[in-house]
N, C-alpha and C positions, 0 to 999 in steps of 0.2 A: 491538565485534566486527564490526558491519555496516560501520563505517568501514574496518576492515582489509581486509575482503573487497572493498569498492569500490576501495581503493588498489591491491590486487592486480590487479584487472581493468583499472583505468585504466592501470597500468604496462604491462601486456601490450598494451593497445590502442596505447599510445604506441610500443612496440617494433615492432609490426606496421606502424604507419603509416610507419616509416622504411624498410621493405623496398623494394628496387628493383623497379619494374614489369617485367613480362615484355616482352621485345623480340623482334622478328623477327630470327632469326640472320642474320649477314652472309653466311654460306656458302650460304644457301638459293637465291639466284638462280643461283649457279654450279652447284649440284646440279641445278637444273631444266634448265639449258642442257645439261649432260651427258646427262640423261635424254632430252631432246628429240632428240639425235643418233641415238638408237636407234629413233626412231619414224618412220613414213612422212613425207615432206615435206608441208608445209602450203601452202595458197594464201597469197598476200600479204595478202588481206583477213582470212583466218582468223588469221594471225600478228598482224596489227594489233589485231584484236578481242581476242585473248587477252592481248596486252600491255596493252591498255587496261583489261581486267578486272583484271589483276594490279596495275596501278597504282592502280586504285580500291580494291582490297582493302587495299593498303599504306596508302593515304590514310585509309581508314576506321579502320584499326588505329592509325595515328598520332593521329588526332583523338580516338579513344576513350581512348588512353593519356594524352593531354593533359587530357581531361576528368576522368579518374580521378585524375590527379596534382593538379589544381586542387581536386577534392573532398577529397582527403587533406589538402591544405594548409589548406583551410577548416576541416576537422574538427580538425586539430591546433591551429589558431589558436583555435578555439572552446574546445577542451579546456584550452589554456593559460590562456585568459581565465577559464574556470570555476574552475580551480585557484587563480588569483590572487584571484578573488572569494571563494572558500572560505577561503583563508588570511587575507584581510582580515576576513572575517566571524568566523572563529574568534577572532582577536585582539580584535575589538570585543566579542564576547560574553564572552570570558574576562576581559578586563582592565577593561572599562567597565560592561557591563550586569549580569553576575552579582554582582559585589561590591556593587552598588547596586540590587538587584532590586526591592525594594518601591517605590523612588522612580521607577524607569524602566520597569517592566513595562507600564504603560498608555500610554506615550508613543507618538507617531506613528512615530518612528524605529524603535523596537523592534517595533512591529506590522508595519512594512514589511519589516524583516529576517525576522521570523517568517513572513510570507506566503510567502517564497521557500523555506522549508524550513530547519530547524535543521541546523547542521553536526553530523555524527555524533558527534564527540568531546565536544560539550556537550549533546547531545540528552537524555541521561539526567538530567543535573542540572536542565535546564529543565523536563522532565516532572515531576521530583520536586517542584520548587517550584510548578508550575502545578496539580498534583493536590492538594498539601498533605496535611495529616494531621488533618482535622477530627474523626476518630474517636479521636484521641489514642492510636493504637496504639503501644505502647512495648515494648521488650524487657526482660522480667524485672521490670516494674514491678508495683506492687500496686494500681494505680488501676483506674478503670473500663475503660481501654483495654487492659488486659493481654491478651496473646494467647499462644497456644501457640508453642513454639519452631518455626521453620519446618522444622526437621529431624524434628519429631514425625510418626510414622506413625499412620494411622487404625487404631483397633482396633474391636472389635465394639460396644463401648458408645458411643464418641464418634461413630462413623459411622452408628449406628442399624442399618444393614444391610450385610452383606458385599457386596451388589450395588454399593454406592457405590465400594468399593475396586476391584472388578473393572472398573467403568465408567471410573474414573480411569486405571487401567493401560492399558485399551484405547485411550482417547483420547490419552494421552501418546504411545503408539506411532504414532498417526496424525497427529501434529502436525508440520507442516513436514517431510514425509517426504523431500523432495529435499535438504534440508540434511544429514540424517543425524546430527544432533547431539542430538536429543531421543529417539531410539530407544534401546532397551536396549543398554548398552555405550557409548553416546555420552556426551560430557562434560556434557551438560545434562539427562540423563535423571533422575537422582536429585534434582537441584535442582527440576525441574518437578514431580515427584511430591511433593516436600516442601511446596512452596507450595500445591498443590491440596489435599493432605491436611490441612495446617494450617488452611487457610481453612474446610474443611468442619467442623473442630472449633470454630473461632472463631465461625462463623456457622451453627449447626445449623438456623436458620430458613430459610436459603437452601440449604445443603448444596452438592452439586456438580451442575452442569448442563452438558450438552454444549456446547462452544464456549468454556468458560472456559480450556481448555488453551491455545488460541491466544492469548488475551489475556495470560495469565501468561507465555507463551513470549516474546512481543514485549517485555514488561517485562524478562525475564531477559537478553535480548540487549542491553539498554541500561543495566541497573542491577545492583548486587550483590544477592545472595540476600535479605538482610533488607530492603534498600531496595525491592526488587521486591515483597516480601510486603506491606509497608506501603502501597505505591502501589496494589497489587492490591485490598486491602481497601477503601481509600478510593475507588478508581475505581468499583468495583462498588456502592458506596453512593450513587452519583449517581441521581437520581430515575428517569431513563429506563432505565438498566441494571438498577436494582433492581426496577422493575416487571416487566421481562422475565425476569430470572433467578429471581424469585419466582413466575413464571408466573401473575401476577394478571390473569386474562382481561379483566375490566372495564377495568382501566388500559391494558392492551395495545390494546384496541379503541379507546380514546380516542386513542392515538398513531396507530393506523392511520387513523382518521378524519381527524385533523389532517394527516397525511402525504398522504392521498388528495386532500384539498382543495387542499393546496399543489401537488401534482402537477397537478391540473386547471388551476390558475391559471398554472403555469409552462410546461407542455407539453400544451396542449389537444388537439392532434391525436393524439399518442401516447396520452394518457389515454383518448380516445374509442376508439381501437383496442383498448386493453386492456379497456375496459368491454365492447366487442362480443365479445371473446374470453373474457371472464370471467376475466382474469388479475388476481387480487386481490393487494393489497400483501403479505399474509402469506405468499404462495407464494414470495417471494424475499427480502423485507425481513427476515424473522426470522433467517435465516442471516447476513446482513450485519451485523445488530445484535449477535447473540450472539457473533460473533467480531471485532466492530469492523473488518470488512472484511479481516481478516488471512488468511482462507482464500480469499477471492475475488480479491484484488488482489496484484500482486507486492509483495514485502516492503518494498522501498525506498519504493514509492508508499504502502503502508500506513502506514509511519512518517511520511510527509509529511501524510497524512490525520490521523493522531493529533496531529501538531504543531498543526494548526489546530483540531481538535476540542478540545484542551486549552486553546487560546487563546480560542475563541469559545463553547464550551459544547456541550451536547447537541444543539442544533438543527443544528450542523454535520454531524452524522451523516446527517440527512435531506437536507441540502444535497448531501452527497456522493452519496447514493443517486440523487437527481435528476440530478446531474452525470454519473453513469454512464449513466443512461437517455438524457440529452441527447447524450452522446458517440456512442451507437449508435442514435440515433433512426431514421435513414434505414434502417438494417438491420432493426431491430425492426418497422418498419411493413410489411415484406414477409413477416413470419413468421406462422404459425398458432400456436395455443395451445401445442402440444407443443414446437415449436421455440423459442418465446419463453421458456418455463419452463426448458428445457434450457440455453439460452444464458445466462440470468440467474443460474442456479445453477452454471454453469461458464463464467465469463467468459474471453475470450481471454488467453493467457499473456503476450502482448506488447501492452502498452498504452502509448500516447504520454502520458507524464506531463504534459507541458506542455499538451497538448490537453485532458486530463481536468480539470486545475485551471482552465484557461480556461473550460471549460463550467460548472464549479461556480460560478465568479464570475459568469458570464452568468445562470445560474439565480437566484442570489441577488439580482442587481441588478434583475432584471425585476420582482420583487414583494417587494422587501426589507421595506418597511413592512408589507405585507399578511401576509407570512409570520410576522413577529414578533407581530403582533396575533392572528393565527390561533392560533398555538401558545400564546400567553399565555392566551387564552380557553379553549381546550380542554384544556390540559395544566397550567397553573400551579396550579390548585386541587389537582391531584395532588401537585405539588411542595410545596405548603403543608402538605398532610396528612402527607407523608413527613418534612417538617421537624419 
């Protein structure tokens, strides 16, 4: 679905790029001369000055037109290059990597391709393989992993309280509102309700927590209904997400502590500024983690974050958080408490994807070994207990 949307906009950008630039009408000098005949005579110096100004205006317009044309040509060339790379990448993923997934998934070449973002047409399949099905969730089986049909609706007994049903309906209506496909009457409304309702039945120990709707929605945009449900169950069973969705305060505090230390090592100046303002990680990090950045970042960037999160593991979520802070560090350093919190809970709609992922790589490379040791010490015992 996302791939189709991108193709639509790419096609329109290509069309607009061929539009002829505005030109100064040939008749304009003639009209100006006719107009000048009705005005009082000018001095020779005034006439020369105005001719010079007019010539300068035309020259500026000509140079601007040339620059714009060169810019359009560069953009078109870059777009064609991206399309060629995407086509080659799709072919390599489809014909070479996916058929031999277990043998190739950890190779250097696959990791390099993965780093640049997965092609939309293979993204769902790669996500499905990367998430796996450790819970053995199966459709209609009698085994331990048996789950409700994704079309099941919550009832009073399975949901515990009617409030869960109401909360799910409210959150679904607020999920990606600009897309207009998850709201009532939209093509994905019932599908999203089904996944969230079925999960609340399948995992009554977790139930429904605000933020889940965004996670399930992103999966639905890339997978079929049942595939999305299986992926959703297994994704939320990851140690970090399970700790937060179960609202286990002691475990959440351990993650916040690990993140804060990582923050201090990576961006000491900004960390000091946040400490002085008393901007604690939970003020902004909870929303980012509960929605896996789907509510905070543009959808295509969110999918690229997920690409690497599913490749590198839970720690990449904290890498992304610091990458966002690094991207806006100079801006955040000028803000007070209220503005910082408002900014981080409502990030700019337009974000340079290349710049963001560059910053994420920078943050990781600065303290790569330290961050791994840090999280293994503070978090791994939580993972062991969850296992």
